[in-house]
C-alpha positions in Angstrom: 299.6 155.4 37.4 296.6 155.4 35.0 293.2 154.6 36.4 292.8 151.2 34.6 296.3 149.9 35.8 295.2 148.4 39.2 295.7 145.2 41.0 292.0 144.5 41.4 290.3 143.1 38.4 287.9 145.1 36.4 285.0 143.8 34.4 285.1 144.2 30.6 282.1 146.5 30.5 280.3 144.6 27.9 276.9 145.3 29.4 273.8 143.2 28.6 270.8 144.7 27.0 272.5 146.0 23.9 270.5 145.2 20.8 272.1 142.4 18.7 272.5 143.1 15.0 270.6 141.1 12.5 272.6 138.2 10.9 273.6 138.7 7.3 272.0 136.7 4.6 275.2 134.7 4.1 278.3 134.3 6.2 281.7 133.5 4.7 282.3 129.8 4.1 284.5 128.3 6.8 286.3 125.1 5.9 287.2 122.2 8.2 290.7 122.3 9.5 291.7 118.8 10.8 295.3 119.5 11.5 295.2 122.6 13.8 298.0 122.9 16.3 297.9 124.3 19.9 300.8 126.5 21.0 300.5 126.7 24.8 302.0 129.8 26.4 304.2 129.4 29.5 302.2 126.5 31.0 299.1 128.7 31.4 295.5 128.2 30.4 296.4 130.4 27.4 297.1 129.1 23.9 297.2 130.2 20.3 296.1 128.3 17.2 297.8 129.5 14.0 295.7 129.5 10.8 292.4 128.9 12.5 290.9 131.1 9.8 292.5 131.2 6.4 293.5 134.6 4.9 290.5 134.4 2.6 288.1 133.6 5.5 289.5 136.4 7.6 289.1 139.0 4.9 285.6 137.8 4.1 284.5 138.2 7.7 286.0 141.7 7.7 284.0 142.6 4.6 280.8 141.2 6.1 281.3 143.0 9.4 281.9 146.3 7.7 278.8 145.8 5.6 276.8 145.3 8.8 278.1 148.5 10.4 280.0 148.8 13.6 278.8 150.8 16.7 281.1 152.4 19.1 281.7 150.6 22.4 282.7 152.5 25.5 282.4 151.8 29.2 281.2 153.4 32.4 284.8 153.8 33.5 287.0 152.7 36.4 284.8 154.5 39.0 282.0 152.2 38.0 284.1 149.1 38.2 284.6 148.8 34.4 287.8 149.0 32.4 288.6 151.8 30.0 287.2 150.8 26.6 287.3 152.4 23.3 286.6 150.3 20.2 283.8 149.5 17.7 281.6 146.4 18.0 279.0 144.3 16.4 277.0 141.6 18.3 274.9 139.0 16.5 273.3 135.8 17.7 273.7 132.9 15.2 273.6 129.3 16.3 274.4 128.0 12.9 277.6 130.1 12.6 278.7 129.1 16.1 278.2 125.4 15.2 280.1 125.7 11.9 283.1 127.3 13.6 283.0 124.8 16.5 282.9 121.8 14.1 285.6 123.2 11.9 288.3 122.3 14.4 287.7 123.6 17.9 285.7 120.6 18.9 288.8 118.4 18.4 291.1 120.9 20.1 288.9 120.9 23.2 288.3 117.1 23.3 290.6 116.6 26.3 290.0 119.9 28.2 287.7 119.7 31.2 286.5 122.3 33.7 285.3 121.0 37.0 284.4 117.7 35.4 282.5 119.3 32.6 283.4 119.0 28.9 283.3 121.6 26.0 280.1 121.3 24.0 280.2 124.2 21.6 280.5 128.0 21.1 278.3 130.7 22.5 276.0 131.7 19.7 276.5 135.4 20.7 279.2 136.3 18.1 280.9 139.6 18.4 283.2 141.5 16.0 285.6 144.1 17.3 287.3 146.9 15.4 290.1 149.0 16.8 291.3 152.0 14.8 294.3 154.1 15.5 294.3 155.4 19.1 291.7 152.8 20.3 292.4 150.3 23.0 290.8 148.2 25.8 292.2 148.7 29.3 293.1 145.9 31.8 290.1 143.8 32.6 288.8 140.2 33.0 286.3 138.3 31.0 283.4 136.9 33.0 281.9 133.4 32.7 278.3 133.5 31.3 275.4 131.2 32.0 273.9 130.3 28.6 271.1 128.1 30.1 270.3 124.4 30.4 273.3 123.8 32.7 275.8 125.2 30.2 278.3 127.9 31.0 281.2 129.6 29.2 284.7 129.0 30.5 287.1 130.1 27.7 287.3 133.2 25.6 287.8 132.7 21.8 289.5 135.6 19.9 290.3 135.2 16.2 292.4 138.0 14.8 291.1 139.0 11.4 294.0 141.3 10.6 297.6 141.6 11.5 301.0 140.3 10.4 303.1 141.4 7.4 301.4 143.4 4.6 300.5 141.2 1.6 302.5 141.7 -1.6 299.6 141.8 -3.9 299.0 145.5 -3.1 295.5 145.0 -1.8 294.1 148.2 -0.3 291.2 147.1 1.9 291.5 148.0 5.5 292.1 144.4 6.7 295.4 144.2 4.7 296.9 147.5 5.9 300.0 147.1 8.1 298.8 146.8 11.7 301.0 148.2 14.4 300.1 147.8 18.1 297.0 146.2 19.4 298.8 143.4 21.3 296.8 141.4 23.8 298.8 141.4 27.0 298.2 139.2 30.0 299.3 140.0 33.6 300.1 138.1 36.7 298.5 138.9 40.1 301.6 141.1 40.7 301.1 143.0 37.5 304.1 141.5 35.7 303.6 140.6 32.0 302.9 136.9 31.5 302.4 137.0 27.8 302.2 139.5 24.9 300.3 138.2 21.8 300.6 140.3 18.6 297.6 140.1 16.2 298.2 137.8 13.3 295.6 137.3 10.6 293.7 134.1 11.1 295.3 133.2 14.5 293.0 132.2 17.3 293.8 133.1 20.9 292.0 131.1 23.7 292.2 131.7 27.4 290.3 130.6 30.5 287.9 133.2 31.9 285.7 133.6 34.9 287.3 133.3 38.4 290.6 132.1 36.9 290.8 134.8 34.2 294.1 136.6 34.0 294.0 140.4 33.9 294.6 141.4 30.3 294.3 144.3 27.9 294.3 145.2 24.2 297.0 147.7 23.7 296.6 150.9 21.7 296.6 150.5 17.9 299.2 152.9 16.4 298.8 152.1 12.7 296.2 150.2 10.6 293.0 148.6 11.8 292.7 145.6 14.1 289.7 143.3 13.5 288.7 140.5 15.9 286.1 137.7 15.9 285.0 136.9 19.4 282.9 134.1 21.0 283.2 131.8 24.1 283.6 128.1 24.6 280.6 126.5 26.4 281.0 123.6 28.8 278.3 121.3 30.2 
């Protein structure tokens, strides 16, 4: 049994103190999407939202992230209580971008979701971009709830896949449009059985509760192409 496949939950190893990257001069335009649909998975606090970003928006975020420059993200390892991690990462704090994405459709999706009597009020302005190349993965872990001040706390993880799905027919050669194989996000029960396996699909959002109710999950090994992910958290107050 590998070191990261255990019954006790490991932290994600996203340690504080890392310097955030400067925001670019201009982010891609994100259009409002009033007709987003929630696909809940097996009566869990886990759901996907198809076409949360358009293909144009997804590819534009990939280009901006690549222009900013990724840094490798590892972990201290299982012996230090952290999951195995091997991917590339960018972290940037941008309140305006967080508000734009929240207002584009997430606000409506979360209008009826409450956590301990609190309602969703926005996105964590700490925006992260993840890149997984061939051979990279993120072992089984949980996402922790974060206090963002003024009585506000994160309770849901937002992942938006910026690559994945069938290869476009226009012959585009940028990394985001290469065939992506592997990289599934897999959720496990307390008995280590698979609850859900979500394959990356360009523009699709995946949301799941985190903190003390977070399911153990992992990002499987990428075997072909490059997996890009936009990451933030839903804040409640």
